[in-house]
C-alpha positions in Angstrom: 0.0 0.0 0.0 1.3 3.4 -0.9 2.3 5.7 1.9 1.0 9.2 2.6 1.7 12.0 0.1 3.8 14.5 1.9 2.6 17.6 0.0 -1.0 16.8 0.8 -0.2 16.3 4.5 1.6 19.6 4.5 -1.3 21.3 2.8 -3.8 19.9 5.3 -1.6 21.1 8.2 -1.6 24.6 6.7 -5.4 24.6 6.4 -5.8 23.4 10.0 -3.4 26.1 11.2 -5.3 28.8 9.4 -8.6 27.4 10.6 -7.4 27.3 14.2 -7.1 31.1 14.7 -9.2 34.1 14.2 -6.6 36.2 12.4 -4.6 36.0 9.2 -1.1 34.6 9.2 2.0 35.7 7.3 4.2 33.4 5.3 6.8 33.4 8.0 4.3 32.5 10.7 3.0 29.6 8.7 6.4 28.3 7.9 7.7 28.6 11.5 4.6 27.1 13.1 4.8 24.0 10.9 8.6 23.7 10.7 8.6 24.2 6.9 11.1 26.1 4.7 9.6 29.4 3.5 9.9 28.3 -0.1 8.0 25.1 0.6 5.2 26.9 2.5 4.9 29.5 -0.1 4.5 26.9 -2.9 1.8 25.1 -1.0 0.0 28.4 -0.2 0.1 29.5 -3.8 -1.5 26.2 -4.9 -4.2 26.4 -2.2 -4.8 30.0 -3.3 -5.2 28.9 -6.9 -8.1 26.6 -5.9 -9.6 29.2 -3.6 -9.0 27.2 -0.4 -6.8 30.1 0.8 -7.0 33.8 0.3 -4.3 36.4 0.5 -4.8 39.9 1.8 -3.4 42.2 -0.9 -2.6 44.9 1.6 -0.7 42.8 4.2 0.2 39.7 2.2 -1.2 37.5 5.0 -3.3 34.4 4.5 -6.7 33.2 5.6 -9.0 30.3 4.7 -10.8 30.8 1.4 -14.6 30.9 0.9 -14.5 27.8 -1.3 -13.9 25.8 1.8 -17.4 26.7 3.1 -19.0 24.2 0.8 -16.7 21.5 2.0 -16.7 22.5 5.7 -20.5 22.8 6.0 -21.5 19.9 3.8 -22.2 17.9 7.0 -24.2 20.8 8.5 -27.6 21.8 7.2 -29.5 24.9 8.2 -31.9 23.0 10.3 -29.1 21.6 12.5 -27.5 25.0 12.9 -30.9 26.5 13.9 -31.7 23.6 16.3 -28.3 23.9 18.0 -28.8 27.7 18.4 -32.3 28.0 19.6 -31.7 27.7 23.4 -28.7 30.0 23.3 -30.5 32.6 21.1 -33.4 32.6 23.5 -31.1 33.1 26.4 -29.2 35.9 24.6 -32.5 37.8 23.9 -33.4 37.5 27.6 -30.0 38.7 28.8 -29.6 41.5 26.2 -33.3 42.6 26.1 -33.0 42.9 22.3 -34.0 40.9 19.2 -31.6 38.1 18.2 -31.1 36.8 14.6 -29.1 34.0 13.3 -27.8 34.2 9.7 -26.0 32.2 7.0 -24.8 33.2 3.6 -27.0 32.6 0.6 -26.3 33.8 -3.0 -24.6 37.0 -2.0 -26.8 37.9 0.9 -27.6 36.9 4.5 -30.4 34.5 5.0 -32.1 34.9 8.4 -32.7 31.3 9.6 -33.8 32.1 13.2 -35.3 35.2 14.9 -36.1 35.7 18.6 -38.3 38.7 19.3 -37.2 41.4 21.7 -38.6 40.4 25.1 -41.3 43.1 25.5 -44.8 43.7 24.4 -44.1 45.8 21.3 -45.3 44.8 17.9 -42.6 43.0 15.9 -42.4 41.2 12.6 -40.8 37.8 12.2 -37.7 38.0 9.9 -37.1 34.3 9.3 -36.5 33.9 5.6 -35.5 37.5 5.1 -32.4 38.3 3.0 -30.1 41.0 4.4 -27.3 42.8 2.6 -23.8 41.6 3.4 -22.2 45.0 3.5 -24.8 46.8 5.5 -25.7 44.3 8.3 -23.6 43.2 11.2 -24.4 39.5 10.4 -23.2 40.0 6.8 -20.0 41.9 7.7 -19.0 39.1 10.1 -19.7 36.5 7.4 -17.6 38.5 4.9 -14.8 39.1 7.4 -14.3 35.4 8.4 -14.5 34.1 4.8 -17.9 32.4 5.0 -18.8 34.2 1.8 -16.5 35.9 -0.7 -16.1 39.7 -0.7 -14.7 40.2 -4.2 -18.1 39.8 -6.0 -19.6 42.4 -3.7 -17.0 44.9 -4.7 -17.1 44.4 -8.4 -20.0 46.9 -8.5 -20.4 49.6 -5.9 -22.7 48.2 -3.1 -26.0 49.9 -2.5 -26.1 52.8 0.0 -29.1 52.3 2.3 -28.2 55.3 4.4 -25.5 57.9 4.5 -23.6 55.7 6.9 -23.5 52.6 4.6 -20.0 51.4 3.7 -19.9 51.4 -0.1 -16.2 52.1 -0.9 -13.9 49.1 -1.0 -11.3 50.8 1.2 -13.8 51.5 3.9 -15.3 48.0 3.8 -12.0 46.2 3.7 -10.8 48.3 6.7 -14.0 47.4 8.6 -13.6 43.7 7.8 -10.0 43.8 9.1 -11.2 45.3 12.4 -13.9 42.6 12.7 -11.2 39.9 12.3 -9.1 41.6 14.9 -11.8 42.1 17.5 -13.8 38.9 16.8 -17.1 40.7 16.4 -18.7 43.3 14.0 -21.2 46.1 14.2 -23.4 48.2 12.0 -24.6 51.6 13.3 -27.4 53.1 11.1 -25.9 51.5 8.0 -29.0 49.7 6.9 -31.7 51.7 8.6 -31.5 55.1 10.4 -32.1 54.8 14.1 -31.1 51.1 14.3 -27.9 49.3 15.1 -26.7 45.8 15.5 -23.7 43.7 16.6 -22.8 40.1 15.5 -20.3 37.4 16.2 -19.2 34.4 14.1 -20.4 30.8 14.7 -17.8 28.2 14.0 -18.2 24.5 13.1 -15.8 21.6 13.1 -12.3 22.7 12.1 -13.0 26.3 13.1 -14.7 27.3 9.8 -17.3 30.0 10.2 -20.7 28.6 9.3 -23.0 31.4 10.4 -23.3 34.4 12.6 -25.5 35.4 15.5 -26.5 39.0 16.2 -28.3 41.4 18.5 -30.1 44.4 17.0 -32.3 47.2 18.1 -32.6 51.0 18.5 -29.3 52.7 18.3 -29.6 54.4 21.7 -30.0 51.0 23.3 -27.3 49.1 21.4 -24.7 52.0 21.5 -23.4 54.5 23.9 -23.7 58.3 23.4 -20.6 58.2 21.1 -22.2 55.6 18.8 -20.0 52.7 20.1 -21.6 49.3 20.9 -22.2 48.7 24.6 -19.4 46.4 26.0 -21.9 44.4 28.1 -23.9 43.5 24.9 -20.7 42.5 23.2 -19.8 40.2 26.1 -23.1 38.3 26.2 -23.2 38.1 22.4 -19.7 36.5 22.2 -20.5 34.1 25.0 -23.6 32.9 23.0 -21.5 32.5 19.8 -18.9 30.5 21.6 -21.5 28.3 23.2 -23.2 27.5 19.9 -19.8 26.9 18.3 -18.9 24.4 21.0 -22.2 22.6 20.4 -21.3 22.3 16.7 -18.0 20.7 17.4 -15.7 23.7 17.2 -12.5 23.6 19.3 -12.3 26.1 22.1 -11.6 29.6 20.8 
């Protein structure tokens, strides 16, 4: 029986390394982490990039998992399972935050809302399950873009629609925002889709660390943000705790 193919083993190790963290890695970091020569690591990364399993940031030269892996990484996970694993945590998040909670996955260049928990008060609310949200103007969408759950390049081929004067429509603005989301581990939109409303979201990871969805809290801007328009730290904390809990239930390693 033939032995293992070394180049495939090394490629798999690189993919696992990139999946295991929440930030992009440079060539030197990849090579040193796996004990590979830089030339060897670069050759494998170029091949993985060619088949869209890896993407390289043109500004920093660093690497992250490519969106093409989403179809492989989530082939075991249908929307119903993601929703069922999230229901209890989403209910608890709505109770703790006092705001509406939505769960989203990418679908044909938009965000599909697959679960929605109403804000826990007596106000009239409309169920958003099945709604399609813009990737660039929703906190759920920006998180999915930032962590490679859906590709950003098609969105930037034509200037995205401006829903309000706060919507990020220029590639430089959007790419900068996505970089910050990767750095902090959560994303926000403040009056970018609708004036007077804001939202924050965090990624949900499945096995291997791939982002398979996002969970978010949304509501009136004065409740979600402080007087300077920055999301409330307490909301960010309970949101990220819920995202981590769902990710653990889906088999993600601790992160």
